C-alpha positions in Angstrom: 12.1 55.5 23.8 10.1 54.5 26.9 6.6 55.8 27.1 5.3 57.0 30.5 2.0 55.5 31.5 -0.3 58.2 32.9 -3.1 56.8 35.2 -6.5 57.9 34.2 -8.2 60.0 36.9 -11.2 58.7 38.8 -13.5 61.4 37.4 -12.5 60.5 33.8 -13.0 56.8 34.6 -16.5 57.6 35.7 -17.2 59.4 32.4 -15.7 56.5 30.4 -18.0 54.0 32.2 -21.0 56.1 31.2 -19.9 56.6 27.6 -18.7 53.0 27.1 -21.2 50.8 29.0 -20.7 47.6 27.0 -18.9 44.8 29.0 -15.2 45.3 28.9 -15.3 48.5 26.8 -14.6 51.0 29.7 -11.6 49.0 30.9 -10.2 48.8 27.3 -10.7 52.6 26.9 -9.0 53.3 30.2 -6.1 51.1 29.2 -5.7 52.8 25.8 -5.9 56.2 27.4 -3.3 55.4 30.0 -0.8 54.2 27.4 -1.6 56.7 24.7 -2.1 60.2 26.2 0.1 62.1 28.6 -2.3 64.5 30.4 -5.8 64.3 31.8 -6.8 67.2 29.5 -5.7 65.2 26.4 -7.3 62.0 27.7 -10.5 63.8 28.4 -10.5 65.5 25.0 -10.2 62.1 23.3 -13.1 60.7 25.3 -15.3 63.7 24.7 -14.6 63.7 21.0 -15.3 60.0 20.7 -18.8 60.3 22.0 -19.0 56.6 22.9 -17.3 55.3 19.7 -14.3 53.1 20.4 -12.9 53.7 16.9 -12.8 57.4 17.7 -10.8 56.6 20.9 -8.2 54.8 18.7 -8.2 57.8 16.3 -7.8 60.3 19.1 -4.8 58.4 20.6 -3.1 58.2 17.2 -3.9 61.9 16.5 -2.5 62.9 19.9 0.8 61.3 19.1 0.9 63.5 15.9 -0.5 66.8 17.2 -2.3 66.8 20.6 -3.7 70.2 19.8 -6.0 68.8 17.2 -7.4 66.4 19.8 -8.1 69.3 22.2 -10.0 71.1 19.4 -12.0 68.0 18.6 -12.9 67.4 22.3 -13.8 71.1 23.0 -10.9 71.7 25.4 -8.6 73.9 23.3 -9.7 77.3 24.6 -8.7 79.2 27.7 -11.8 78.0 29.6 -10.8 74.3 29.2 -10.6 73.7 32.9 -14.1 75.0 33.5 -15.4 72.8 30.7 -13.5 69.8 32.0 -15.0 70.3 35.5 -18.5 70.6 33.9 -18.0 67.5 31.8 -16.3 65.3 34.4 -17.1 66.9 37.8 -14.6 68.8 40.0 -11.1 67.4 40.4 -10.4 66.1 43.8 -7.1 66.0 45.7 
């Protein structure tokens, strides 16, 4: 089965750069997210739950492949107001 790669949004890349400032870390996180999560909401939930810990990024991607709803809960994006929270955490979506 071929996995679709989902580009990481500009606003999520900005958040990743803040949360993972070590040289090369942000680029690695973006690569992992693009290959391991199939929506901005799930990608963002992984980043928010990780709180700057690359090991938690890896956990989130693995968990998303099992049950993405658990990742949404961990990242605080499971409730109906998830879009408002996402905008608050990442800035408004553009486009």
